[in-house]
PDBQT receptor file of N, H, CA, C and O in Angstrom, charges set to zero:
ATOM      1  N   MET A   1      97.767 -48.090 -23.710  1.00  0.00    +0.000 N 
ATOM      2  CA  MET A   1      96.903 -47.310 -24.307  1.00  0.00    +0.000 C 
ATOM      3  C   MET A   1      97.308 -45.842 -24.534  1.00  0.00    +0.000 C 
ATOM      4  O   MET A   1      97.141 -45.233 -25.591  1.00  0.00    +0.000 OA
ATOM      5  N   LEU A   2      97.918 -45.298 -23.293  1.00  0.00    +0.000 N 
ATOM      6  H   LEU A   2      98.053 -45.792 -22.435  1.00  0.00    +0.000 HD
ATOM      7  CA  LEU A   2      98.371 -43.956 -23.690  1.00  0.00    +0.000 C 
ATOM      8  C   LEU A   2      99.490 -43.636 -24.411  1.00  0.00    +0.000 C 
ATOM      9  O   LEU A   2      99.738 -42.552 -24.939  1.00  0.00    +0.000 OA
ATOM     10  N   GLY A   3     100.341 -44.912 -24.407  1.00  0.00    +0.000 N 
ATOM     11  H   GLY A   3     100.139 -45.793 -23.978  1.00  0.00    +0.000 HD
ATOM     12  CA  GLY A   3     101.582 -44.824 -25.528  1.00  0.00    +0.000 C 
ATOM     13  C   GLY A   3     101.105 -44.940 -26.664  1.00  0.00    +0.000 C 
ATOM     14  O   GLY A   3     101.602 -44.133 -27.449  1.00  0.00    +0.000 OA
ATOM     15  N   ARG A   4     100.081 -45.833 -27.251  1.00  0.00    +0.000 N 
ATOM     16  H   ARG A   4      99.677 -46.488 -26.613  1.00  0.00    +0.000 HD
ATOM     17  CA  ARG A   4      99.617 -45.892 -28.341  1.00  0.00    +0.000 C 
ATOM     18  C   ARG A   4      98.937 -44.488 -28.925  1.00  0.00    +0.000 C 
ATOM     19  O   ARG A   4      99.072 -44.133 -30.096  1.00  0.00    +0.000 OA
ATOM     20  N   ALA A   5      98.411 -43.969 -28.227  1.00  0.00    +0.000 N 
ATOM     21  H   ALA A   5      98.301 -44.257 -27.275  1.00  0.00    +0.000 HD
ATOM     22  CA  ALA A   5      97.801 -42.731 -28.686  1.00  0.00    +0.000 C 
ATOM     23  C   ALA A   5      99.116 -41.509 -28.871  1.00  0.00    +0.000 C 
ATOM     24  O   ALA A   5      99.074 -40.690 -29.789  1.00  0.00    +0.000 OA
ATOM     25  N   THR A   6      99.995 -41.537 -28.086  1.00  0.00    +0.000 N 
ATOM     26  H   THR A   6     100.029 -42.203 -27.341  1.00  0.00    +0.000 HD
ATOM     27  CA  THR A   6     101.122 -40.729 -28.241  1.00  0.00    +0.000 C 
ATOM     28  C   THR A   6     101.711 -41.105 -29.626  1.00  0.00    +0.000 C 
ATOM     29  O   THR A   6     101.726 -40.237 -30.499  1.00  0.00    +0.000 OA
ATOM     30  N   THR A   7     102.163 -42.261 -29.864  1.00  0.00    +0.000 N 
ATOM     31  H   THR A   7     102.151 -42.966 -29.155  1.00  0.00    +0.000 HD
ATOM     32  CA  THR A   7     102.701 -42.820 -31.096  1.00  0.00    +0.000 C 
ATOM     33  C   THR A   7     101.733 -42.104 -32.235  1.00  0.00    +0.000 C 
ATOM     34  O   THR A   7     102.243 -41.424 -33.126  1.00  0.00    +0.000 OA
ATOM     35  N   LEU A   8     100.541 -42.270 -32.159  1.00  0.00    +0.000 N 
ATOM     36  H   LEU A   8     100.127 -42.821 -31.435  1.00  0.00    +0.000 HD
ATOM     37  CA  LEU A   8      99.679 -41.944 -33.230  1.00  0.00    +0.000 C 
ATOM     38  C   LEU A   8      99.615 -40.557 -33.533  1.00  0.00    +0.000 C 
ATOM     39  O   LEU A   8      99.561 -40.088 -34.670  1.00  0.00    +0.000 OA
ATOM     40  N   VAL A   9      99.624 -39.921 -32.461  1.00  0.00    +0.000 N 
ATOM     41  H   VAL A   9      99.667 -40.302 -31.537  1.00  0.00    +0.000 HD
ATOM     42  CA  VAL A   9      99.855 -38.244 -32.765  1.00  0.00    +0.000 C 
ATOM     43  C   VAL A   9     101.135 -37.832 -33.285  1.00  0.00    +0.000 C 
ATOM     44  O   VAL A   9     101.200 -37.063 -34.244  1.00  0.00    +0.000 OA
ATOM     45  N   ARG A  10     102.142 -38.286 -32.721  1.00  0.00    +0.000 N 
ATOM     46  H   ARG A  10     102.089 -38.911 -31.941  1.00  0.00    +0.000 HD
ATOM     47  CA  ARG A  10     103.621 -38.172 -33.060  1.00  0.00    +0.000 C 
ATOM     48  C   ARG A  10     103.762 -38.459 -34.494  1.00  0.00    +0.000 C 
ATOM     49  O   ARG A  10     104.549 -37.771 -35.143  1.00  0.00    +0.000 OA
ATOM     50  N   SER A  11     103.078 -39.411 -35.075  1.00  0.00    +0.000 N 
ATOM     51  H   SER A  11     102.439 -39.970 -34.548  1.00  0.00    +0.000 HD
ATOM     52  CA  SER A  11     103.407 -39.756 -36.457  1.00  0.00    +0.000 C 
ATOM     53  C   SER A  11     102.226 -38.971 -37.374  1.00  0.00    +0.000 C 
ATOM     54  O   SER A  11     102.380 -38.927 -38.595  1.00  0.00    +0.000 OA
ATOM     55  N   THR A  12     101.376 -38.528 -36.923  1.00  0.00    +0.000 N 
ATOM     56  H   THR A  12     101.251 -38.564 -35.932  1.00  0.00    +0.000 HD
ATOM     57  CA  THR A  12     100.318 -37.745 -37.652  1.00  0.00    +0.000 C 
ATOM     58  C   THR A  12     100.908 -36.476 -37.939  1.00  0.00    +0.000 C 
ATOM     59  O   THR A  12     100.870 -35.979 -39.065  1.00  0.00    +0.000 OA
ATOM     60  N   LEU A  13     101.523 -35.867 -36.822  1.00  0.00    +0.000 N 
ATOM     61  H   LEU A  13     101.554 -36.271 -35.908  1.00  0.00    +0.000 HD
ATOM     62  CA  LEU A  13     102.205 -34.498 -37.084  1.00  0.00    +0.000 C 
ATOM     63  C   LEU A  13     103.199 -34.524 -37.787  1.00  0.00    +0.000 C 
ATOM     64  O   LEU A  13     103.314 -33.675 -38.671  1.00  0.00    +0.000 OA
ATOM     65  N   SER A  14     104.162 -35.474 -37.597  1.00  0.00    +0.000 N 
ATOM     66  H   SER A  14     104.068 -36.164 -36.879  1.00  0.00    +0.000 HD
ATOM     67  CA  SER A  14     105.500 -35.594 -38.294  1.00  0.00    +0.000 C 
ATOM     68  C   SER A  14     105.172 -35.713 -40.096  1.00  0.00    +0.000 C 
ATOM     69  O   SER A  14     105.794 -35.138 -40.989  1.00  0.00    +0.000 OA
ATOM     70  N   ASN A  15     104.139 -36.537 -40.215  1.00  0.00    +0.000 N 
ATOM     71  H   ASN A  15     103.634 -37.004 -39.489  1.00  0.00    +0.000 HD
ATOM     72  CA  ASN A  15     103.794 -36.529 -41.504  1.00  0.00    +0.000 C 
ATOM     73  C   ASN A  15     103.190 -35.283 -42.213  1.00  0.00    +0.000 C 
ATOM     74  O   ASN A  15     103.525 -34.877 -43.326  1.00  0.00    +0.000 OA
ATOM     75  N   SER A  16     102.179 -34.700 -41.337  1.00  0.00    +0.000 N 
ATOM     76  H   SER A  16     101.907 -35.030 -40.433  1.00  0.00    +0.000 HD
ATOM     77  CA  SER A  16     101.651 -33.241 -41.792  1.00  0.00    +0.000 C 
ATOM     78  C   SER A  16     102.926 -32.473 -42.063  1.00  0.00    +0.000 C 
ATOM     79  O   SER A  16     103.098 -31.975 -43.176  1.00  0.00    +0.000 OA
ATOM     80  N   ILE A  17     103.733 -32.363 -41.205  1.00  0.00    +0.000 N 
ATOM     81  H   ILE A  17     103.594 -32.768 -40.302  1.00  0.00    +0.000 HD
ATOM     82  CA  ILE A  17     104.740 -31.405 -41.250  1.00  0.00    +0.000 C 
ATOM     83  C   ILE A  17     105.452 -31.899 -42.621  1.00  0.00    +0.000 C 
ATOM     84  O   ILE A  17     105.551 -31.147 -43.590  1.00  0.00    +0.000 OA
ATOM     85  N   ARG A  18     105.929 -33.205 -42.618  1.00  0.00    +0.000 N 
ATOM     86  H   ARG A  18     105.849 -33.816 -41.830  1.00  0.00    +0.000 HD
ATOM     87  CA  ARG A  18     106.779 -33.449 -43.697  1.00  0.00    +0.000 C 
ATOM     88  C   ARG A  18     106.085 -33.403 -45.128  1.00  0.00    +0.000 C 
ATOM     89  O   ARG A  18     106.761 -33.037 -46.090  1.00  0.00    +0.000 OA
ATOM     90  N   TYR A  19     105.029 -33.690 -45.259  1.00  0.00    +0.000 N 
ATOM     91  H   TYR A  19     104.480 -33.987 -44.478  1.00  0.00    +0.000 HD
ATOM     92  CA  TYR A  19     104.374 -33.647 -46.690  1.00  0.00    +0.000 C 
ATOM     93  C   TYR A  19     103.405 -32.462 -46.657  1.00  0.00    +0.000 C 
ATOM     94  O   TYR A  19     102.762 -32.307 -47.695  1.00  0.00    +0.000 OA
ATOM     95  N   GLY A  20     103.207 -31.709 -45.792  1.00  0.00    +0.000 N 
ATOM     96  H   GLY A  20     103.729 -31.835 -44.949  1.00  0.00    +0.000 HD
ATOM     97  CA  GLY A  20     102.359 -30.421 -45.773  1.00  0.00    +0.000 C 
ATOM     98  C   GLY A  20     102.874 -29.218 -46.274  1.00  0.00    +0.000 C 
ATOM     99  O   GLY A  20     102.185 -28.305 -46.730  1.00  0.00    +0.000 OA
ATOM    100  N   SER A  21     104.346 -29.232 -46.163  1.00  0.00    +0.000 N 
ATOM    101  H   SER A  21     104.905 -29.973 -45.793  1.00  0.00    +0.000 HD
ATOM    102  CA  SER A  21     104.948 -27.763 -46.599  1.00  0.00    +0.000 C 
ATOM    103  C   SER A  21     105.734 -28.087 -47.756  1.00  0.00    +0.000 C 
ATOM    104  O   SER A  21     105.920 -29.259 -48.084  1.00  0.00    +0.000 OA
ATOM    105  N   HIS A  22     106.253 -27.017 -48.456  1.00  0.00    +0.000 N 
ATOM    106  H   HIS A  22     106.102 -26.065 -48.190  1.00  0.00    +0.000 HD
ATOM    107  CA  HIS A  22     106.929 -27.107 -49.984  1.00  0.00    +0.000 C 
ATOM    108  C   HIS A  22     108.444 -26.548 -49.360  1.00  0.00    +0.000 C 
ATOM    109  O   HIS A  22     109.047 -25.681 -49.992  1.00  0.00    +0.000 OA
ATOM    110  N   GLY A  23     108.885 -26.978 -48.368  1.00  0.00    +0.000 N 
ATOM    111  H   GLY A  23     108.394 -27.682 -47.855  1.00  0.00    +0.000 HD
ATOM    112  CA  GLY A  23     110.274 -26.278 -48.176  1.00  0.00    +0.000 C 
ATOM    113  C   GLY A  23     110.698 -25.066 -47.576  1.00  0.00    +0.000 C 
ATOM    114  O   GLY A  23     111.765 -24.482 -47.763  1.00  0.00    +0.000 OA
ATOM    115  N   GLY A  24     109.676 -24.719 -46.772  1.00  0.00    +0.000 N 
ATOM    116  H   GLY A  24     108.809 -25.194 -46.620  1.00  0.00    +0.000 HD
ATOM    117  CA  GLY A  24     109.811 -23.481 -45.740  1.00  0.00    +0.000 C 
ATOM    118  C   GLY A  24     109.922 -22.279 -46.387  1.00  0.00    +0.000 C 
ATOM    119  O   GLY A  24     110.761 -21.492 -45.949  1.00  0.00    +0.000 OA
ATOM    120  N   VAL A  25     109.293 -21.980 -47.288  1.00  0.00    +0.000 N 
ATOM    121  H   VAL A  25     108.612 -22.619 -47.644  1.00  0.00    +0.000 HD
ATOM    122  CA  VAL A  25     109.405 -20.531 -48.266  1.00  0.00    +0.000 C 
ATOM    123  C   VAL A  25     108.799 -19.516 -47.321  1.00  0.00    +0.000 C 
ATOM    124  O   VAL A  25     107.777 -19.681 -46.654  1.00  0.00    +0.000 OA
ATOM    125  N   PRO A  26     109.476 -18.577 -47.352  1.00  0.00    +0.000 N 
ATOM    126  CA  PRO A  26     109.056 -17.449 -46.292  1.00  0.00    +0.000 C 
ATOM    127  C   PRO A  26     107.465 -16.895 -46.762  1.00  0.00    +0.000 C 
ATOM    128  O   PRO A  26     107.203 -16.654 -47.940  1.00  0.00    +0.000 OA
ATOM    129  N   GLY A  27     106.729 -16.781 -45.940  1.00  0.00    +0.000 N 
ATOM    130  H   GLY A  27     106.941 -16.977 -44.983  1.00  0.00    +0.000 HD
ATOM    131  CA  GLY A  27     105.350 -16.388 -46.433  1.00  0.00    +0.000 C 
ATOM    132  C   GLY A  27     104.513 -17.388 -46.904  1.00  0.00    +0.000 C 
ATOM    133  O   GLY A  27     103.408 -17.028 -47.313  1.00  0.00    +0.000 OA
ATOM    134  N   GLU A  28     104.823 -18.673 -46.940  1.00  0.00    +0.000 N 
ATOM    135  H   GLU A  28     105.720 -18.966 -46.608  1.00  0.00    +0.000 HD
ATOM    136  CA  GLU A  28     103.998 -19.515 -47.556  1.00  0.00    +0.000 C 
ATOM    137  C   GLU A  28     102.800 -19.855 -46.749  1.00  0.00    +0.000 C 
ATOM    138  O   GLU A  28     101.751 -20.155 -47.318  1.00  0.00    +0.000 OA
ATOM    139  N   ASN A  29     102.890 -19.827 -45.535  1.00  0.00    +0.000 N 
ATOM    140  H   ASN A  29     103.742 -19.583 -45.073  1.00  0.00    +0.000 HD
ATOM    141  CA  ASN A  29     101.656 -20.298 -44.752  1.00  0.00    +0.000 C 
ATOM    142  C   ASN A  29     100.778 -19.034 -44.420  1.00  0.00    +0.000 C 
ATOM    143  O   ASN A  29      99.845 -19.120 -43.622  1.00  0.00    +0.000 OA
ATOM    144  N   LEU A  30     101.110 -17.839 -45.063  1.00  0.00    +0.000 N 
ATOM    145  H   LEU A  30     101.868 -17.769 -45.711  1.00  0.00    +0.000 HD
ATOM    146  CA  LEU A  30     100.272 -16.522 -44.695  1.00  0.00    +0.000 C 
ATOM    147  C   LEU A  30      98.904 -16.711 -45.328  1.00  0.00    +0.000 C 
ATOM    148  O   LEU A  30      98.823 -17.495 -46.274  1.00  0.00    +0.000 OA
ATOM    149  N   PRO A  31      97.765 -16.039 -44.880  1.00  0.00    +0.000 N 
ATOM    150  CA  PRO A  31      96.674 -16.124 -45.716  1.00  0.00    +0.000 C 
ATOM    151  C   PRO A  31      96.477 -14.986 -46.663  1.00  0.00    +0.000 C 
ATOM    152  O   PRO A  31      95.357 -14.704 -47.089  1.00  0.00    +0.000 OA
ATOM    153  N   PHE A  32      97.562 -14.326 -46.997  1.00  0.00    +0.000 N 
ATOM    154  H   PHE A  32      98.472 -14.555 -46.651  1.00  0.00    +0.000 HD
ATOM    155  CA  PHE A  32      97.705 -13.339 -48.072  1.00  0.00    +0.000 C 
ATOM    156  C   PHE A  32      98.914 -13.105 -48.717  1.00  0.00    +0.000 C 
ATOM    157  O   PHE A  32      99.832 -13.541 -48.023  1.00  0.00    +0.000 OA
ATOM    158  N   GLN A  33      99.345 -12.549 -49.858  1.00  0.00    +0.000 N 
ATOM    159  H   GLN A  33      98.600 -12.194 -50.423  1.00  0.00    +0.000 HD
ATOM    160  CA  GLN A  33     100.498 -12.712 -50.754  1.00  0.00    +0.000 C 
ATOM    161  C   GLN A  33     101.082 -11.540 -50.297  1.00  0.00    +0.000 C 
ATOM    162  O   GLN A  33     100.508 -10.527 -49.897  1.00  0.00    +0.000 OA
ATOM    163  N   LEU A  34     102.705 -11.843 -50.423  1.00  0.00    +0.000 N 
ATOM    164  H   LEU A  34     103.171 -12.666 -50.748  1.00  0.00    +0.000 HD
ATOM    165  CA  LEU A  34     103.482 -10.746 -50.016  1.00  0.00    +0.000 C 
ATOM    166  C   LEU A  34     104.112 -10.204 -51.385  1.00  0.00    +0.000 C 
ATOM    167  O   LEU A  34     104.979  -9.351 -51.197  1.00  0.00    +0.000 OA
ATOM    168  N   HIS A  35     103.866 -10.510 -52.672  1.00  0.00    +0.000 N 
ATOM    169  H   HIS A  35     103.161 -11.203 -52.824  1.00  0.00    +0.000 HD
ATOM    170  CA  HIS A  35     104.487 -10.168 -53.849  1.00  0.00    +0.000 C 
ATOM    171  C   HIS A  35     104.332  -8.701 -54.291  1.00  0.00    +0.000 C 
ATOM    172  O   HIS A  35     105.218  -8.087 -54.885  1.00  0.00    +0.000 OA
ATOM    173  N   ASN A  36     102.968  -8.122 -53.906  1.00  0.00    +0.000 N 
ATOM    174  H   ASN A  36     102.249  -8.621 -53.423  1.00  0.00    +0.000 HD
ATOM    175  CA  ASN A  36     102.486  -6.989 -54.328  1.00  0.00    +0.000 C 
ATOM    176  C   ASN A  36     102.604  -6.101 -53.300  1.00  0.00    +0.000 C 
ATOM    177  O   ASN A  36     101.665  -6.112 -52.504  1.00  0.00    +0.000 OA
ATOM    178  N   ARG A  37     103.567  -5.270 -53.077  1.00  0.00    +0.000 N 
ATOM    179  H   ARG A  37     104.330  -5.262 -53.725  1.00  0.00    +0.000 HD
ATOM    180  CA  ARG A  37     103.696  -4.417 -51.941  1.00  0.00    +0.000 C 
ATOM    181  C   ARG A  37     102.648  -3.216 -51.825  1.00  0.00    +0.000 C 
ATOM    182  O   ARG A  37     102.616  -2.721 -50.699  1.00  0.00    +0.000 OA
ATOM    183  N   TYR A  38     101.882  -2.713 -52.658  1.00  0.00    +0.000 N 
ATOM    184  H   TYR A  38     101.908  -3.115 -53.573  1.00  0.00    +0.000 HD
ATOM    185  CA  TYR A  38     100.770  -1.881 -52.816  1.00  0.00    +0.000 C 
ATOM    186  C   TYR A  38      99.532  -2.438 -52.177  1.00  0.00    +0.000 C 
ATOM    187  O   TYR A  38      98.992  -1.902 -51.209  1.00  0.00    +0.000 OA
ATOM    188  N   ARG A  39      99.071  -3.616 -52.799  1.00  0.00    +0.000 N 
ATOM    189  H   ARG A  39      99.510  -4.051 -53.585  1.00  0.00    +0.000 HD
ATOM    190  CA  ARG A  39      97.806  -4.575 -52.236  1.00  0.00    +0.000 C 
ATOM    191  C   ARG A  39      98.309  -4.860 -50.995  1.00  0.00    +0.000 C 
ATOM    192  O   ARG A  39      97.545  -4.402 -50.146  1.00  0.00    +0.000 OA
ATOM    193  N   LEU A  40      99.351  -5.469 -50.462  1.00  0.00    +0.000 N 
ATOM    194  H   LEU A  40      99.972  -5.841 -51.152  1.00  0.00    +0.000 HD
ATOM    195  CA  LEU A  40      99.585  -5.742 -49.013  1.00  0.00    +0.000 C 
ATOM    196  C   LEU A  40      99.452  -4.680 -48.226  1.00  0.00    +0.000 C 
ATOM    197  O   LEU A  40      99.052  -4.852 -47.074  1.00  0.00    +0.000 OA
ATOM    198  N   THR A  41      99.770  -3.363 -48.710  1.00  0.00    +0.000 N 
ATOM    199  H   THR A  41     100.095  -3.223 -49.646  1.00  0.00    +0.000 HD
ATOM    200  CA  THR A  41      99.430  -2.095 -47.741  1.00  0.00    +0.000 C 
ATOM    201  C   THR A  41      98.324  -1.654 -47.562  1.00  0.00    +0.000 C 
ATOM    202  O   THR A  41      97.989  -1.059 -46.538  1.00  0.00    +0.000 OA
ATOM    203  N   ALA A  42      97.426  -1.933 -48.757  1.00  0.00    +0.000 N 
ATOM    204  H   ALA A  42      97.699  -2.416 -49.589  1.00  0.00    +0.000 HD
ATOM    205  CA  ALA A  42      96.011  -1.571 -48.564  1.00  0.00    +0.000 C 
ATOM    206  C   ALA A  42      95.299  -2.633 -47.926  1.00  0.00    +0.000 C 
ATOM    207  O   ALA A  42      94.205  -2.292 -47.475  1.00  0.00    +0.000 OA
ATOM    208  N   TRP A  43      95.618  -3.811 -47.770  1.00  0.00    +0.000 N 
ATOM    209  H   TRP A  43      96.506  -4.088 -48.136  1.00  0.00    +0.000 HD
ATOM    210  CA  TRP A  43      95.030  -4.687 -47.228  1.00  0.00    +0.000 C 
ATOM    211  C   TRP A  43      95.271  -4.337 -45.759  1.00  0.00    +0.000 C 
ATOM    212  O   TRP A  43      94.292  -4.080 -45.060  1.00  0.00    +0.000 OA
ATOM    213  N   PHE A  44      96.493  -4.309 -45.243  1.00  0.00    +0.000 N 
ATOM    214  H   PHE A  44      97.289  -4.519 -45.811  1.00  0.00    +0.000 HD
ATOM    215  CA  PHE A  44      96.840  -3.973 -43.909  1.00  0.00    +0.000 C 
ATOM    216  C   PHE A  44      96.014  -2.575 -43.357  1.00  0.00    +0.000 C 
ATOM    217  O   PHE A  44      95.479  -2.457 -42.254  1.00  0.00    +0.000 OA
ATOM    218  N   CYS A  45      96.053  -1.825 -44.156  1.00  0.00    +0.000 N 
ATOM    219  H   CYS A  45      96.487  -1.920 -45.052  1.00  0.00    +0.000 HD
ATOM    220  CA  CYS A  45      95.362  -0.465 -43.878  1.00  0.00    +0.000 C 
ATOM    221  C   CYS A  45      93.719  -0.639 -43.551  1.00  0.00    +0.000 C 
ATOM    222  O   CYS A  45      93.095  -0.057 -42.663  1.00  0.00    +0.000 OA
ATOM    223  N   LEU A  46      93.249  -1.520 -44.437  1.00  0.00    +0.000 N 
ATOM    224  H   LEU A  46      93.755  -1.993 -45.158  1.00  0.00    +0.000 HD
ATOM    225  CA  LEU A  46      91.790  -1.726 -44.502  1.00  0.00    +0.000 C 
ATOM    226  C   LEU A  46      91.609  -2.653 -43.090  1.00  0.00    +0.000 C 
ATOM    227  O   LEU A  46      90.673  -2.424 -42.323  1.00  0.00    +0.000 OA
ATOM    228  N   PHE A  47      92.582  -3.702 -42.834  1.00  0.00    +0.000 N 
ATOM    229  H   PHE A  47      93.342  -3.888 -43.456  1.00  0.00    +0.000 HD
ATOM    230  CA  PHE A  47      92.388  -4.546 -41.812  1.00  0.00    +0.000 C 
ATOM    231  C   PHE A  47      92.353  -3.662 -40.367  1.00  0.00    +0.000 C 
ATOM    232  O   PHE A  47      91.336  -3.617 -39.675  1.00  0.00    +0.000 OA
ATOM    233  N   PHE A  48      93.583  -2.982 -40.017  1.00  0.00    +0.000 N 
ATOM    234  H   PHE A  48      94.410  -3.019 -40.579  1.00  0.00    +0.000 HD
ATOM    235  CA  PHE A  48      93.731  -2.414 -39.105  1.00  0.00    +0.000 C 
ATOM    236  C   PHE A  48      93.010  -1.016 -38.952  1.00  0.00    +0.000 C 
ATOM    237  O   PHE A  48      92.808  -0.573 -37.822  1.00  0.00    +0.000 OA
ATOM    238  N   GLY A  49      92.697  -0.453 -39.858  1.00  0.00    +0.000 N 
ATOM    239  H   GLY A  49      92.861  -0.813 -40.776  1.00  0.00    +0.000 HD
ATOM    240  CA  GLY A  49      91.757   0.619 -40.089  1.00  0.00    +0.000 C 
ATOM    241  C   GLY A  49      90.321   0.353 -39.465  1.00  0.00    +0.000 C 
ATOM    242  O   GLY A  49      89.756   1.038 -38.613  1.00  0.00    +0.000 OA
ATOM    243  N   SER A  50      89.863  -0.798 -40.085  1.00  0.00    +0.000 N 
ATOM    244  H   SER A  50      90.322  -1.354 -40.778  1.00  0.00    +0.000 HD
ATOM    245  CA  SER A  50      88.507  -1.182 -39.647  1.00  0.00    +0.000 C 
ATOM    246  C   SER A  50      88.198  -1.369 -38.231  1.00  0.00    +0.000 C 
ATOM    247  O   SER A  50      87.186  -0.964 -37.660  1.00  0.00    +0.000 OA
ATOM    248  N   GLY A  51      89.418  -2.190 -37.588  1.00  0.00    +0.000 N 
ATOM    249  H   GLY A  51      90.240  -2.519 -38.051  1.00  0.00    +0.000 HD
ATOM    250  CA  GLY A  51      89.532  -2.369 -36.232  1.00  0.00    +0.000 C 
ATOM    251  C   GLY A  51      89.541  -1.190 -35.208  1.00  0.00    +0.000 C 
ATOM    252  O   GLY A  51      88.972  -1.217 -34.116  1.00  0.00    +0.000 OA
ATOM    253  N   LEU A  52      90.280  -0.132 -35.723  1.00  0.00    +0.000 N 
ATOM    254  H   LEU A  52      90.742  -0.109 -36.610  1.00  0.00    +0.000 HD
ATOM    255  CA  LEU A  52      90.566   0.934 -34.936  1.00  0.00    +0.000 C 
ATOM    256  C   LEU A  52      89.404   1.864 -35.204  1.00  0.00    +0.000 C 
ATOM    257  O   LEU A  52      89.270   2.740 -34.350  1.00  0.00    +0.000 OA
ATOM    258  N   ALA A  53      88.534   1.870 -36.199  1.00  0.00    +0.000 N 
ATOM    259  H   ALA A  53      88.643   1.158 -36.893  1.00  0.00    +0.000 HD
ATOM    260  CA  ALA A  53      87.502   2.796 -36.509  1.00  0.00    +0.000 C 
ATOM    261  C   ALA A  53      86.222   2.223 -35.763  1.00  0.00    +0.000 C 
ATOM    262  O   ALA A  53      85.394   3.067 -35.420  1.00  0.00    +0.000 OA
ATOM    263  N   LEU A  54      85.996   1.086 -35.513  1.00  0.00    +0.000 N 
ATOM    264  H   LEU A  54      86.668   0.400 -35.791  1.00  0.00    +0.000 HD
ATOM    265  CA  LEU A  54      84.727   0.378 -35.165  1.00  0.00    +0.000 C 
ATOM    266  C   LEU A  54      84.295   0.998 -33.890  1.00  0.00    +0.000 C 
ATOM    267  O   LEU A  54      83.156   1.463 -33.862  1.00  0.00    +0.000 OA
ATOM    268  N   PRO A  55      85.006   1.071 -32.878  1.00  0.00    +0.000 N 
ATOM    269  CA  PRO A  55      84.277   1.805 -31.612  1.00  0.00    +0.000 C 
ATOM    270  C   PRO A  55      83.812   3.147 -31.901  1.00  0.00    +0.000 C 
ATOM    271  O   PRO A  55      82.776   3.540 -31.365  1.00  0.00    +0.000 OA
ATOM    272  N   PHE A  56      84.470   3.898 -32.696  1.00  0.00    +0.000 N 
ATOM    273  H   PHE A  56      85.311   3.579 -33.131  1.00  0.00    +0.000 HD
ATOM    274  CA  PHE A  56      84.091   5.360 -32.879  1.00  0.00    +0.000 C 
ATOM    275  C   PHE A  56      82.679   4.984 -33.792  1.00  0.00    +0.000 C 
ATOM    276  O   PHE A  56      81.601   5.260 -33.265  1.00  0.00    +0.000 OA
ATOM    277  N   VAL A  57      82.681   4.560 -34.710  1.00  0.00    +0.000 N 
ATOM    278  H   VAL A  57      83.556   4.335 -35.138  1.00  0.00    +0.000 HD
ATOM    279  CA  VAL A  57      81.534   4.237 -35.551  1.00  0.00    +0.000 C 
ATOM    280  C   VAL A  57      80.416   3.615 -34.366  1.00  0.00    +0.000 C 
ATOM    281  O   VAL A  57      79.294   4.106 -34.494  1.00  0.00    +0.000 OA
ATOM    282  N   VAL A  58      80.529   2.800 -33.448  1.00  0.00    +0.000 N 
ATOM    283  H   VAL A  58      81.440   2.401 -33.344  1.00  0.00    +0.000 HD
ATOM    284  CA  VAL A  58      79.617   2.353 -32.593  1.00  0.00    +0.000 C 
ATOM    285  C   VAL A  58      79.018   3.345 -31.596  1.00  0.00    +0.000 C 
ATOM    286  O   VAL A  58      77.825   3.362 -31.297  1.00  0.00    +0.000 OA
ATOM    287  N   VAL A  59      79.858   4.090 -31.155  1.00  0.00    +0.000 N 
ATOM    288  H   VAL A  59      80.828   4.077 -31.399  1.00  0.00    +0.000 HD
ATOM    289  CA  VAL A  59      79.638   5.567 -30.308  1.00  0.00    +0.000 C 
ATOM    290  C   VAL A  59      78.660   6.477 -31.153  1.00  0.00    +0.000 C 
ATOM    291  O   VAL A  59      77.604   6.959 -30.744  1.00  0.00    +0.000 OA
ATOM    292  N   ARG A  60      79.219   6.619 -32.419  1.00  0.00    +0.000 N 
ATOM    293  H   ARG A  60      80.077   6.228 -32.751  1.00  0.00    +0.000 HD
ATOM    294  CA  ARG A  60      78.575   7.597 -33.203  1.00  0.00    +0.000 C 
ATOM    295  C   ARG A  60      77.105   7.138 -33.522  1.00  0.00    +0.000 C 
ATOM    296  O   ARG A  60      76.162   7.924 -33.427  1.00  0.00    +0.000 OA
ATOM    297  N   HIS A  61      76.960   5.855 -33.898  1.00  0.00    +0.000 N 
ATOM    298  H   HIS A  61      77.726   5.216 -33.976  1.00  0.00    +0.000 HD
ATOM    299  CA  HIS A  61      75.709   5.103 -34.013  1.00  0.00    +0.000 C 
ATOM    300  C   HIS A  61      74.636   5.361 -32.520  1.00  0.00    +0.000 C 
ATOM    301  O   HIS A  61      73.451   5.689 -32.581  1.00  0.00    +0.000 OA
ATOM    302  N   GLN A  62      75.269   5.160 -31.492  1.00  0.00    +0.000 N 
ATOM    303  H   GLN A  62      76.232   4.893 -31.443  1.00  0.00    +0.000 HD
ATOM    304  CA  GLN A  62      74.517   5.185 -30.134  1.00  0.00    +0.000 C 
ATOM    305  C   GLN A  62      74.143   6.665 -30.092  1.00  0.00    +0.000 C 
ATOM    306  O   GLN A  62      72.964   6.881 -29.810  1.00  0.00    +0.000 OA
ATOM    307  N   LEU A  63      74.803   7.565 -30.285  1.00  0.00    +0.000 N 
ATOM    308  H   LEU A  63      75.760   7.389 -30.515  1.00  0.00    +0.000 HD
ATOM    309  CA  LEU A  63      74.666   9.065 -30.247  1.00  0.00    +0.000 C 
ATOM    310  C   LEU A  63      73.503   9.482 -30.918  1.00  0.00    +0.000 C 
ATOM    311  O   LEU A  63      72.682  10.178 -30.322  1.00  0.00    +0.000 OA
ATOM    312  N   LEU A  64      73.289   9.052 -32.389  1.00  0.00    +0.000 N 
ATOM    313  H   LEU A  64      73.957   8.487 -32.874  1.00  0.00    +0.000 HD
ATOM    314  CA  LEU A  64      72.694   9.590 -33.200  1.00  0.00    +0.000 C 
ATOM    315  C   LEU A  64      71.211   8.763 -33.165  1.00  0.00    +0.000 C 
ATOM    316  O   LEU A  64      70.233   9.211 -33.764  1.00  0.00    +0.000 OA
ATOM    317  N   LYS A  65      71.175   7.677 -32.498  1.00  0.00    +0.000 N 
ATOM    318  H   LYS A  65      71.970   7.313 -32.013  1.00  0.00    +0.000 HD
ATOM    319  CA  LYS A  65      70.123   6.972 -32.513  1.00  0.00    +0.000 C 
ATOM    320  C   LYS A  65      69.108   7.610 -31.496  1.00  0.00    +0.000 C 
ATOM    321  O   LYS A  65      69.441   8.116 -30.424  1.00  0.00    +0.000 OA
ATOM    322  N   LYS A  66      67.922   7.523 -31.941  1.00  0.00    +0.000 N 
ATOM    323  H   LYS A  66      67.652   7.111 -32.811  1.00  0.00    +0.000 HD
ATOM    324  CA  LYS A  66      66.763   8.223 -31.227  1.00  0.00    +0.000 C 
ATOM    325  C   LYS A  66      66.150   7.308 -30.278  1.00  0.00    +0.000 C 
ATOM    326  O   LYS A  66      65.193   7.675 -29.596  1.00  0.00    +0.000 OA
TER     327      LYS A  66
């Protein structure tokens, strides 16, 4: 029973790797495009800036709350 499950998992993984990719192009599996440098920079600033600013915004909100 365990041998059959292992074989099934191994065949499923190898099929997904074999047919799921397009040849190993760098940046193919990323959720954003790498072609436009300025758009990528803006998205990174927005992503990391929002994460770093959130604690300060929460503290400011709590201090201004009546």
